[in-house]
C-alpha positions, 0 to 999 in steps of 0.5 A: 510497530515498525515497517520498512518502505522504499523511497522512489529513486535510484540506488547505487546499483541503478535500481531501487531506492533508499529504504526507510523505517516507518514507526509508531509516531510520538503520540502512539498512532500507527497510521503511517505504519499501516499506510506504508504497509497498504501501499506495499500490499497494493504493489505486491502480486498475489501469492508473491509474499511467502508469509502473506499468500493472500495479500496482493493484487493479481496483476499478471492474471488481470492482464491475461484475463483482461479483468480489473482486479477490483475484487482484490482491491476491495478485499485489501480495503476491507482489511485495512479500513479498521486502521484508519478513520476512513479509507477509500480506494477508487479506480481512476484509470483503466489502461493500466488500472490505477487506483486512488487511495485516500486514507484519513488518519486519526486526529493527532496522527502524524502524516508521513511526508513520503509513503512507500511508492 
């Protein structure tokens, strides 16, 4: 499997950063691929992706209604929990809502040094 993730930083245009390829590790585990995809889904706005319309967090709607997007984060956690030994996503801040993501990789899986941020 392969997914692309962006490393924080400033690109030549003053925006963005460098895109890196995250692939299945040498032992055959896809944990780093799913961790990168999870980070990207959490940053995605609901309905923003043309191919995955139900993926993402309704950030704009949450600001308007003043309701935390915990329901959508729980759906994302359920969707991605099957790919890790353990996955917990907990809200740590309220303004703005921030979430702590703790994926536990399978034994032998190589943890990436940088995941899409």
